[in-house]
ZAMARGU-4260 file (C-alpha; in steps of 0.2 Angstrom, whole numbers, plus 5000, padded with zeros to 4 digits):
<rodrens>
0) 4822/4508/5445 | 4832/4492/5445 | 4824/4477/5436 | 4818/4463/5447 | 4819/4448/5435
5) 4834/4437/5432 | 4845/4441/5417 | 4855/4427/5409 | 4864/4427/5392 | 4857/4416/5378
10) 4867/4402/5371 | 4858/4390/5359 | 4866/4375/5366 | 4854/4377/5381 | 4841/4371/5369
15) 4850/4354/5368 | 4854/4354/5387 | 4836/4356/5390 | 4831/4342/5378 | 4844/4330/5386
20) 4838/4335/5404 | 4819/4333/5401 | 4818/4323/5386 | 4833/4313/5386 | 4826/4297/5379
25) 4818/4306/5364 | 4826/4300/5348 | 4835/4307/5334 | 4834/4295/5319 | 4845/4297/5304
30) 4847/4289/5287 | 4866/4288/5285 | 4875/4296/5270 | 4888/4282/5270 | 4877/4268/5266
35) 4858/4272/5269 | 4857/4263/5285 | 4847/4269/5300 | 4856/4277/5315 | 4848/4281/5332
40) 4853/4291/5346 | 4843/4301/5360 | 4845/4318/5366 | 4855/4313/5380 | 4868/4304/5369
45) 4868/4319/5357 | 4873/4331/5371 | 4887/4320/5376 | 4894/4319/5359 | 4891/4337/5356
50) 4902/4341/5371 | 4916/4330/5364 | 4915/4339/5347 | 4916/4356/5355 | 4931/4350/5365
55) 4939/4343/5349 | 4936/4360/5340 | 4944/4369/5354 | 4959/4358/5353 | 4960/4361/5335
60) 4961/4380/5339 | 4943/4386/5334 | 4940/4403/5342 | 4925/4413/5346 | 4919/4421/5330
65) 4928/4409/5318 | 4917/4403/5304 | 4916/4384/5303 | 4906/4377/5288 | 4896/4362/5286
70) 4892/4353/5270 | 4880/4339/5275 | 4863/4331/5273 | 4851/4331/5288 | 4858/4319/5300
75) 4863/4317/5318 | 4881/4322/5316 | 4875/4338/5307 | 4864/4342/5322 | 4879/4339/5334
80) 4890/4350/5323 | 4877/4365/5324 | 4876/4365/5343 | 4895/4362/5346 | 4900/4376/5334
85) 4888/4389/5339 | 4888/4383/5357 | 4907/4387/5359 | 4905/4404/5352 | 4910/4401/5334
90) 4899/4403/5319 | 4891/4388/5310 | 4890/4392/5291 | 4879/4380/5282 | 4884/4377/5264
95) 4871/4372/5250 | 4879/4358/5239 | 4866/4362/5226 | 4875/4378/5221 | 4886/4380/5207
100) 4905/4377/5211 | 4908/4395/5207 | 4895/4401/5220 | 4902/4389/5233 | 4919/4395/5231
105) 4913/4413/5232 | 4903/4410/5248 | 4917/4400/5257 | 4930/4413/5253 | 4918/4428/5257
110) 4914/4420/5274 | 4933/4415/5277 | 4928/4398/5283 | 4943/4390/5293 | 4936/4372/5293
115) 4923/4362/5284 | 4914/4348/5291 | 4907/4337/5277 | 4898/4321/5274 | 4907/4308/5263
120) 4895/4312/5249 | 4903/4329/5246 | 4922/4324/5248 | 4924/4323/5229 | 4916/4340/5227
125) 4928/4348/5240 | 4943/4339/5232 | 4940/4349/5216 | 4937/4365/5225 | 4950/4365/5239
130) 4964/4374/5228 | 4952/4389/5227 | 4949/4389/5246 | 4964/4397/5254 | 4956/4401/5271
135) 4951/4382/5274 | 4964/4374/5285 | 4955/4357/5289 | 4942/4346/5282 | 4932/4335/5295
140) 4924/4321/5287 | 4908/4316/5296 | 4910/4298/5297 | 4919/4283/5306 | 4935/4276/5303
145) 4927/4261/5293 | 4919/4273/5281 | 4933/4286/5280 | 4937/4289/5262 | 4955/4289/5255
150) 4955/4308/5251 | 4967/4321/5244 | 4959/4334/5255 | 4973/4343/5265 | 4971/4342/5284
155) 4957/4329/5282 | 4951/4322/5299 | 4939/4308/5304 | 4924/4315/5314 | 4923/4299/5325
160) 4941/4299/5328 | 4940/4317/5335 | 4926/4312/5347 | 4935/4297/5353 | 4950/4307/5359
165) 4939/4318/5370 | 4930/4317/5387 | 4913/4324/5392 | 4912/4339/5403 | 4916/4353/5391
170) 4912/4370/5399 | 4901/4380/5388 | 4905/4399/5387 | 4894/4413/5392 | 4892/4428/5380
175) 4880/4441/5375 | 4864/4436/5367 | 4868/4446/5351 | 4884/4435/5348 | 4883/4428/5330
180) 4878/4410/5330 | 4876/4405/5312 | 4878/4411/5294 | 4867/4407/5279 | 4869/4414/5261
185) 4854/4418/5250 | 4853/4407/5235 | 4860/4420/5224 | 4848/4419/5209 | 4855/4436/5203
190) 4872/4442/5207 | 4883/4435/5221 | 4874/4427/5236 | 4872/4438/5251 | 4876/4432/5269
195) 4863/4433/5283 | 4872/4432/5300 | 4860/4426/5314 | 4862/4428/5332 | 4859/4417/5347
200) 4845/4428/5352 | 4837/4429/5335 | 4838/4410/5332 | 4831/4406/5350 | 4816/4419/5348
205) 4812/4412/5331 | 4812/4394/5337 | 4801/4398/5352 | 4788/4408/5342 | 4788/4395/5328
210) 4784/4382/5341 | 4767/4390/5345 | 4751/4381/5341 | 4748/4393/5327 | 4765/4391/5321
215) 4773/4374/5318 | 4765/4368/5333 | 4778/4355/5338 | 4777/4346/5355 | 4785/4332/5365
220) 4773/4320/5358 | 4777/4325/5340 | 4788/4315/5328 | 4794/4327/5314 | 4802/4321/5298
225) 4813/4336/5294 | 4815/4335/5275 | 4819/4353/5272 | 4838/4353/5271 | 4848/4360/5286
230) 4857/4371/5273 | 4841/4379/5267 | 4838/4393/5279 | 4842/4384/5295 | 4829/4370/5290
235) 4816/4383/5294 | 4822/4383/5312 | 4815/4366/5315 | 4831/4358/5321 | 4831/4371/5335
240) 4812/4370/5338 | 4811/4351/5339 | 4823/4349/5354 | 4816/4364/5362 | 4800/4354/5366
245) 4808/4337/5365 | 4800/4331/5349 | 4807/4316/5340 | 4818/4321/5325 | 4818/4310/5309
250) 4832/4315/5297 | 4832/4308/5279 | 4850/4311/5274 | 4851/4310/5255 | 4835/4300/5253
255) 4823/4313/5246 | 4813/4301/5234 | 4795/4297/5238 | 4799/4278/5242 | 4812/4283/5255
260) 4802/4297/5263 | 4787/4285/5264 | 4798/4271/5272 | 4803/4283/5286 | 4786/4290/5289
265) 4779/4272/5292 | 4794/4265/5301 | 4796/4280/5313 | 4778/4285/5316 | 4781/4303/5309
270) 4767/4314/5314 | 4772/4330/5304 | 4785/4334/5290 | 4791/4349/5281 | 4797/4352/5264
275) 4795/4362/5247 | 4781/4357/5235 | 4792/4348/5223 | 4796/4335/5237 | 4777/4332/5240
280) 4774/4330/5222 | 4786/4316/5222 | 4778/4308/5237 | 4761/4310/5231 | 4766/4302/5214
285) 4773/4287/5224 | 4758/4285/5234 | 4747/4285/5219 | 4757/4272/5210 | 4760/4261/5226
290) 4742/4263/5233 | 4750/4267/5250 | 4744/4280/5262 | 4752/4293/5274 | 4750/4282/5289
295) 4753/4292/5305 | 4756/4309/5297 | 4743/4322/5303 | 4750/4338/5295 | 4763/4344/5282
300) 4772/4360/5282 | 4774/4367/5264 | 4785/4382/5261 | 4799/4388/5249 | 4786/4391/5235
305) 4767/4391/5235 | 4757/4375/5238 | 4746/4372/5223 | 4727/4371/5227 | 4726/4353/5220
310) 4739/4348/5232 | 4730/4355/5248 | 4714/4347/5242 | 4721/4330/5238 | 4730/4329/5255
315) 4715/4334/5264 | 4701/4324/5255 | 4711/4308/5250 | 4724/4306/5264 | 4716/4316/5279
320) 4732/4327/5281 | 4731/4345/5285 | 4743/4356/5275 | 4750/4371/5284 | 4756/4383/5271
325) 4771/4393/5277 | 4781/4408/5270 | 4798/4416/5274 | 4815/4419/5267 | 4833/4417/5272
330) 4833/4435/5278 | 4819/4431/5290 | 4827/4416/5299 | 4816/4411/5289 | 4798/4411/5296
335) 4786/4425/5291 | 4769/4417/5291 | 4760/4400/5294 | 4742/4397/5288 | 4733/4389/5302
340) 4714/4389/5303 | 4705/4403/5313 | 4689/4398/5322 | 4677/4403/5309 | 4686/4392/5296
345) 4680/4376/5304 | 4662/4379/5300 | 4667/4387/5283 | 4675/4371/5277 | 4658/4361/5280
350) 4648/4375/5272 | 4658/4381/5258 | 4673/4370/5254 | 4680/4380/5239 | 4680/4396/5250
355) 4689/4387/5263 | 4702/4381/5250 | 4704/4399/5244 | 4710/4404/5262 | 4721/4388/5264
360) 4730/4393/5247 | 4736/4409/5256 | 4753/4410/5264 | 4745/4413/5281 | 4747/4425/5296
365) 4763/4430/5305 | 4767/4423/5322 | 4771/4435/5336 | 4787/4444/5332 | 4784/4448/5314
370) 4776/4464/5308 | 4771/4466/5289 | 4763/4478/5278 | 4760/4481/5259 | 4765/4497/5250
375) 4764/4505/5233 | 4778/4511/5223 | 4778/4528/5232 | 4778/4518/5249 | 4760/4522/5253
380) 4753/4509/5264 | 4739/4499/5255 | 4723/4492/5262 | 4720/4474/5269 | 4706/4470/5258
385) 4712/4454/5250 | 4713/4461/5232 | 4724/4476/5233 | 4742/4470/5231 | 4759/4479/5233
390) 4777/4477/5239 | 4778/4466/5255 | 4788/4474/5269 | 4792/4465/5286 | 4801/4469/5302
395) 4805/4460/5318 | 4818/4453/5330 | 4824/4438/5318 | 4824/4448/5302 | 4840/4454/5294
400) 4845/4472/5297 | 4861/4472/5286 | 4870/4458/5276 | 4886/4450/5281 | 4901/4462/5278
405) 4890/4475/5270 | 4890/4492/5279 | 4874/4498/5271 | 4858/4493/5279 | 4846/4482/5271
410) 4831/4490/5279 | 4823/4508/5276 | 4824/4522/5289 | 4810/4514/5299 | 4817/4497/5300
415) 4806/4489/5286 | 4814/4476/5275 | 4808/4474/5257 | 4805/4456/5254 | 4805/4458/5235
420) 4788/4449/5235 | 4771/4456/5229 | 4757/4451/5240 | 4739/4455/5246 | 4733/4454/5264
425) 4715/4452/5269 | 4704/4458/5283 | 4709/4443/5294 | 4727/4446/5291 | 4730/4432/5279
430) 4744/4436/5267 | 4745/4429/5250 | 4760/4430/5238 | 4755/4435/5220 | 4772/4435/5213
435) 4790/4440/5216 | 4792/4458/5211 | 4803/4453/5197 | 4791/4439/5190 | 4775/4448/5190
440) 4768/4451/5172 | 4762/4468/5166 | 4751/4466/5152 | 4742/4481/5144 | 4745/4491/5160
445) 4737/4477/5171 | 4746/4464/5182 | 4745/4445/5180 | 4750/4434/5194 | 4761/4420/5187
450) 4759/4411/5204 | 4740/4409/5202 | 4742/4403/5185 | 4755/4390/5189 | 4745/4383/5204
455) 4730/4381/5194 | 4739/4372/5180 | 4747/4360/5192 | 4730/4353/5196 | 4729/4345/5179
460) 4732/4326/5179 | 4745/4326/5166 | 4756/4340/5173 | 4771/4337/5184 | 4778/4355/5185
465) 4771/4371/5177 | 4779/4388/5176 | 4773/4405/5169 | 4785/4419/5163 | 4782/4435/5155
470) 4788/4437/5138 | 4789/4453/5127 | 4774/4457/5116 | 4773/4470/5103 | 4756/4476/5108
475) 4753/4472/5126 | 4771/4475/5133 | 4771/4457/5141 | 4761/4442/5139 | 4762/4426/5149
480) 4770/4410/5142 | 4766/4394/5150 | 4780/4381/5152 | 4775/4363/5156 | 4784/4347/5161
485) 4772/4333/5159 | 4772/4318/5170 | 4781/4302/5164 | 4770/4294/5151 | 4756/4307/5151
490) 4750/4317/5137 | 4742/4334/5135 | 4740/4347/5121 | 4742/4366/5121 | 4724/4368/5118
495) 4719/4356/5132 | 4730/4366/5145 | 4724/4383/5140 | 4706/4377/5140 | 4709/4370/5158
500) 4712/4388/5163 | 4695/4394/5156 | 4683/4400/5169 | 4696/4399/5183 | 4704/4415/5179
505) 4700/4431/5169 | 4701/4428/5151 | 4715/4440/5148 | 4726/4431/5160 | 4726/4415/5150
510) 4743/4413/5142 | 4746/4416/5124 | 4756/4400/5121 | 4762/4384/5129 | 4779/4376/5128
515) 4783/4358/5133 | 4800/4354/5141 | 4808/4338/5147 | 4813/4347/5163 | 4809/4363/5172
520) 4825/4370/5180 | 4825/4371/5199 | 4836/4383/5210 | 4847/4377/5224 | 4833/4377/5236
525) 4821/4367/5225 | 4811/4382/5218 | 4807/4384/5200 | 4821/4394/5192 | 4813/4408/5182
530) 4830/4415/5178 | 4834/4398/5170 | 4818/4398/5160 | 4820/4416/5154 | 4838/4411/5147
535) 4830/4396/5139 | 4817/4406/5130 | 4826/4422/5127 | 4824/4421/5109 | 4805/4415/5110
540) 4792/4425/5100 | 4774/4422/5102 | 4765/4415/5087 | 4756/4427/5076 | 4737/4425/5077
</rodrens>
């Protein structure tokens, strides 16, 4: 029987065309990398410029399937680059500038990038790397002639000069929906980073499902401040999701400090924002010192690592802001779960606030498209009782099947991808990460969650950051060590912090010691680097008691 519905190939640029057609006056507001000033364009103007960039790339010889990299902050030219590169059938490869030089070199060479579009900020970095990047033919500096740096980059071109030489009317190609659109590498905390190659279909499905009311819930009336970097797992899909519904996009550039973020919130009427917990810690610290509020913000999306309990409570009770806990990973495009209230939770908040908080601290439920389960070490599926934890496995149309240039599949025979996380799932389907499999602490044959301990300690007034790592113990195999970075000017003792945990966790969970450090190392995506901490404390021995 023949199908009776229309079939049309999927090209991600259709998202931008839709935004320009039906939401043409909605704004893209950017803080510029060149001088920190504010730039405005609307979706109609963005499409016009994107057409010109696509034509310029074609004139430079970019072909379908070529990898074209971006090394840039969140800004309007970066948005244009995403749609122009993927829209013409090439692959947009986002580079994370927070990686070590050796990792960047490896990633660029592994992807065989032909060109790199870069903000002026990163020109000095690329000048140092270029002799190690044999496949890169040209560097396009994302600025105008007035801010174009005097650079030693070979084949350097000025972005605005390229656009000025082109006309509108670029004819977007048609290709199968499984055509690759973008490439993102894992942060590579162990071994070399691995590439995840997304398709036009996977990114479009991810954005559409992520926009559901129980997902990120964006709409034409939304004004979203996208702090999560575009080089961090596709900015969680938000730079596709926002134009899909015509939401105003606010892009902070390099201004990630609390004062800069707050300025944009107030000036642009942001209704929602998305970032990792370390960003929100900085903003909350600024609000506390300045006496400011969160103005128009109604909700915050917190992902990358667990949102501490104190943060969810503070934002709710003091600022009237809903925290939407989210979880995912590069291999999942990245959305896996979002914590939105179910109907019964509305009444629960009034009756039993602590029980409501318990639920809000979980990473949430998957949107349509993501399936998940927890299994034991023998791959037996475990019950959804909220207490039994096991390895978290996922599958779905925007989840990786194999890594870029790797013949071996990354999934099992039934298509399940092992996330490397250990989690529980309760009867309502709320998933909670208890640890990374490599970070969970085994003490005397029992498991201790470092994530739970960290989130509790983060509620102490003196603590800026807290991390828990398992250290070798002669009797118990492993015991937890608490590592703490105090807030500037704050004081707290070992005994005070360990006492703070009493009554909040089982007694045998309480760490055996506390070590104070000036700075806790972070990964390239803003998470606490457990690998770095283990290296720092590799010779540590617990005190004899």
